[in-house]
N, C-alpha and C positions, 0 to 999 in steps of 0.2 A: 957158728950155727949148729944147733942141735938137731940131728936127723929125726929124733923122736918127738920133737915139739911140733904140733900140728900148725901152730901159728907161723913159725919161722921157716917151716919146711916148704919148698916150692911145690906147686901143683904137680909138676912132672915127676917129683920124687915121692908123692903120697901114694899109699896102696889103694887099689880100686875098691869102691864101696860094694858091700855084699848085697844080695837080693833081698834079704830080710830088712836091712836098713832102708833100702829104697821103699819097700812096702809100708814100713812104719812111718816114714816121712810123708808118703802120699796120704795115709789115713789121717795123720795130724793135720795136713793142709785142708783135707775135705771137711774134717770136724770144725776147723777154724772158720771156713767159709760158711758152714751151716750155722755156726754160732752168730756170726755177723748178720746173716740173713734173718735169723730169729730175732735178734736185737732190733734190726731195722723195722721188722714187722710190728714188734711191740711198740716202738716209738711212734709209728704211723697210725695207731688206733686199735690194734688188735687186742682183744680181751679174752680170747678163748683160753681156757685152762684145762687141767686134767679132767675136770668134771664133764666138760664138753666132749672130750675125747672118749670118755667112758660111755656117754649117752650115744655118741655116734657109732661106737663099736657094737652096741647092742641094738642099733637101729636096723642093721641088716642091709641087704643090697638095695632096698628101696630108698635109702638116704641119698643115693647118687643123683636124684632129681633136684636136690636142694639148690644148687647154684642157678639153674635155669629158672627156678620159681621166684626166688627172692634175693639173689646175690647182687653184688654191685653191678650197676648198669641196668638192672631189671626195673620193672614198674615200681617196686617197693624199695629200691636201692637207696642207700643213704648218701655217703660222700661220693660215691662213684657215679651219681646221676648226672645227666647232661645239663639240666636247667640249674640256674642259680638258686640258692636257698631262699625260701619264702621269708618275707619281712613281717614282723609283728607290728600291727598298726592299731590306732584308735579310730573309731568311726562315730559319726553323729548323723541324725536324720534331719533333712531339710523340712521345715514346717512353716505353716502360715501363722503370722502374728502381726499385731499392730506395732509398728516401729515409729517412735517419735523422731521428728526432725528438729534437732536442738542447735542453738547458736551459743557457743561458749565464748565468754569475753571476760576481761579483767575490769572490774567496776570499783567505783569510789562511792562510799556512803556520804550523802549530803543531807542536811536537814531540810525538811519541807519548808520551814520558815525560821528565820533568825531575826531577832529584834534587840537593838541596844536601847535600854530603858534610860531615857533622858527626861528630866523635869521640864515642864513647859513654862514654868515661872521661876524666877530667881528667889532664893531665900536660904535660910539656915535649916539644915536637917535637924529635926527634933527626935525622930525615932526611926529605927530600922525594923521592919516587920518580917524579914525573911532570914533564912540561914543559907549559907553557901551550899550549892548542890541540891537544893530543895526543888521538888516538883510543885509548880504553881499552876493555877487556873486563870483563864482570861478574866480581867477585872479585879483580881486580887490585889489588895493594897500592899505595896512593897516598902514604902517609906512615907513619912509625914514631914512636910515643911512647915515652918512657923506660919500659922494662919492669921495672926492678929492684923498684919498690914492689909490683908485682903478683906478681912471682915470690916475694917474701917472704910475701905474704898467702896465696899458694897453699901454701907450705910449712907455714905455721902451721895452716891449715885441714886439711891432710893429717895433721899430727901429732895434732891434736885428735881426728880421726876414728879414727886408729889406737888412741889411748888408750881411747876409749869402746868401740871394738870389743873390746879386750882385757877390759874390765870386763864387757861383755855376755857374752863367752865364759865367764868365771869364774862369772857368775851362772847361766848355763845349766847348768854342771856341778854347782853346788850344788843347783839345783832338781832335777836328776835323782837326786842322792843322797837328798834329802829325800823324794822320791816312793818310793824303795826302802824307806826306813825307815818310811814311812807304811804300806806294805803289810805290814811286820813288826810293826806296831802299837808302834813304838819312838819315835815322834815325834808331836807334836800336829799336827792338820790346819791349825791357824792358821799355824804356821811355814811349812808348805808353800805356803799361799795367799799369804803375804807374799813369799816368794821368787819366786813366779810373777809377782806384780805388779812386783817389782824387775826381772825379766827384760824385761817389756814396756816398762818405763820406759827401760831402757837401749837397747832396740831403737829407740824413738823418738828418743833422743839420737843414736844412730849415724846414723839417717836424716837428722836435722838437720845433723850434721857432714858428711855426704855432699853435702847441698845447698850448704852453705857452701863446701865444696871445689870443687864445680862452678861456683859463682859466681866464685870466685877464678880458676878456669881460664878462664872466659869473659872476665873482665876482662883477663887476660893476653893473650888472643886479640884483644880490642878494642884493645890497644895498637898493633896493626897496622891502620891505617885502610884499608879496602878499598872499591872502587867497587861501589855497590849495583846499578848498571845499566851497560850498555855505551853508548858514545857519545863525544861530543867534550867534553873538559874545557875549561872557561873559564879566565879569569884567576884565579890563586890570590890569596887574601886574607891568608895568613900565611906566615911564613918560619921557618927553622930557629931554635930557641931560644925561640919564643913559647910561652906557656902557653895551652893550649886546653882546652875543656871542652864538655860536651854542651849547655850553655845558650847557646853562641855563636850569634848571629843569622846571621852571614855564613858560618859554617863554614869549611872549608878551601878548597873550590872547588865549582862547579856543573857537573854533567854533563847534557848535553842529548842525547837519543837522536835521531839523524838518519836511521836506516834500521831499520825503516820510519818514514815521517813522514806527517802528516795535513794536510789542507786543509779548513778550515771555511768554509762558505758558507751562503747562505740560499735557501730555496725558497719561491716565492709560494704562498699558500694555495690559489689556483685550480689549481695543479698537484698538490696533495696526493692527490686521488683516483687519478690515474694512477700516482703514485709508490707509493702503498699497494698498488695492484693488482699492480704489478711486484714489490714486496717480498714480497707474499703468494705469488707464483709462484716465489719463490727465484731470481729472475733476477739475474745478475751484470751490473750496469750499468757499462759502461766509462766512465772519466773521464780527461780530458786536461787537464793544466795548461799554459797558454799564457803567453807573455811579455806584456809591457805592450802591444806592438803587435799581438798576436794573429797573428803570422806564424810563430814558432818554437814547437814543442812541447817543453816542458822535461821532462816526465815523463808516464807513463801509469799509471793505477791503476784501482781499482774503488770503487764506492759502499760506504761502511762502515756508517753509522748515520744515523737521523733522530730529531730531538728529539721530546719528548712533549707539547709545547704550542706554541701560536701566540703570537707577540709581538703584543700588542694595538696597539702604537704603529706598527709597520711592516707588519703583516699577513703576516708571513713566519715560516717555521720554520727553525731552525738544523739544518744537516746536516753530515756529515763524509765525506770520501773519503780513502782510504789509498793511498799510493804507496810502492813499494819504495825509490826514491831511491838506487839503487846507485851512480850517478855523482855524487851529492851536488849536483845542480843546484838543488834546493829547500833553502832556508835558513829557519830559524824567524823568524817575524814578517814574512816576505816577502809582498808583494801579488802575486797572479797572477790571470789570467783562467781560470776553470774552465769546461769544456764537458763536460756530463754527457749521455750518450746514453741517453735514457729508453726509447725504443722504436724499432723499424724498421718502416716501412710497405713491404710487399713489392708489387712489380708496380704501382707507382703511375704514373699518367700525368703526366709532368713536361715542362715547357717552360722556356726561359731566363727569368730574372726580367724582362728587358727586354721580353718579349712581353706581359706582363700590364699592362693599362691600367685606370685608375680613372675612373669617370664618375659622373654624378649618380644613376644607377640601380644602381650597384654596379660590380663588376669585369667586364671583357670583354676579348676578344682579337679581332684581325683575322685571319680565316681566308682563305687564298689559294685561289682557283680557278685552277689552273695552266693549264687549257685556254683560258680566256677572259682570263687575266691581269687578274682583278678580285679585290676583297677583299670579305668580308662580315663585319660586326660581329656577334659572338656573345657573349651573356652567359655567364659561367662562375662557378664557385664555387671559390675557392682553398682549399688545405689547408696542410700543413706546407711549410716552405721551408728551403733551405740558402743558402750564400753566393751561388751563381749559378743555382740551379734552384728552381722552385716547383711544388708539386703542384696539379693541376687535378682537383678532386673530381668535378665534374659539368660537362657542357657541351662536352667535347672528347674525342676518341678518339685512340689512338695511330696514327701514320702521317699525320695531317693536318698541313699546313704552316701556320705562323703567322708574322705579321710581327714582326720584332724591331727593325728600324731604319727610320726614316722614317715611323712611325705617326702622328706629330703632324700631318702634312699630309694625312691620309687621312680619308675618310668612307665610310659604307656604300655599296658598289657602285662605288667609285672604281677607275679604271684604274691599273695599276702596271707597272713595268718592273723586271726582275731584272738584277743586275749583268752577267750573261753574254749578255743579249739584244741583238740588233742594233736600233739606233734605228728606230722605226716610220716616222718622217717623212722618212728619208733619201731614199727613192726618190721620193716625191711632191714633195719639194723640188727634186730635180734636174729632174723633168719640168716643174715650174712655171718654173724658170729657163730651160729650153729653149724653152718657149712664149713667155716674154718676149723671148728672143733672136729668135725668128721674127717677132714683131711689129715689133721694131726693124729687122730686115733688110728687111721689106716696106716700112717707112716710108722707109728710105734709098733703096731702089730707086725708089719713087715720086718722091722729090725729084730723083734723077738724071735721070729721064725729063722 
């Protein structure tokens, strides 16, 4: 053990510290504590620098009133204030507007009429007068069947009728002669009655001949297959030279009417009273067919009909809306989103949807007190709603301002700041920084002295 080594020498053998060493150690400890305090003050938000100290030094004795006027804890204080910091919020004004009551449903486009074109007589097709996918009009000839058999049948029926008409004319002349002889008492009444019966019999025969002739004429007309309705022709199922008849299941083609066209949808049974009320008033309910994303309107129309019974499995009623479909955007069996305007609420108090909040006690909104920049929680009752607006039935008046953004951080009576407002703590914070600069300046002056 080396007696001169301060590490290995026991405390009892070390020489006593001098007074100078003790003073130097105390000064170093005080400076270290001041350095730590200054570092902590800097980290907690202090920004006062030498410029502030110089300004405070030149301020004179009157600067001592700074802390009482605007320091932390005063009326203009920043972080040292007692209340929580104000929340920046977005506001909107409640207004009166007409809000529609809409019924949204998934609908299926169905053709207003569909017809399978079948020939009414049997025969061989001689010519096709349409192309697949063509738009046709009612009565337009689509195909022609061999007409020669029907022309012969018509001639035969016409000849039979003419022969029977000639016999009827002869019988009528004979009956007239017999009646003259009966008046002269030159013939028996029995012969007259027999001739009269023959005339009636021939009249019936001629009537039958006329019906046969008419049937033959109809069959000749049926040889030209015509479109029963207007619309778009589908793919044809027969070609020229095929033998067709009225019993063919597929027929010649299928015609689908596209204008007008219908959309079938379902109405919840809870909406039936309002629907029936509007129908009883002969109101025309506007309908809009939207695409799959509900962004583009495909067509506009009106409500057409309501079914007469409720589906017990789904609790809905089938309904139908009709559309002109002049541009052909609706196609049979297409799925669309239907929006039916059932009613319009006039002069309703509406606010943005984001202003309505939901709590344990029901719906509420935060109403802004513009003078005091505070909010008050007010219970309300909601009504009909659109995509971005909602009706407030009770609890709010038109002209009042409600909070639309930042409401998650609010409570009843909370302070708020609007986007255009000047920060409330800016002035107090500057005063606090000036005060801290004055203190540092005075400390530096004392050290120099």
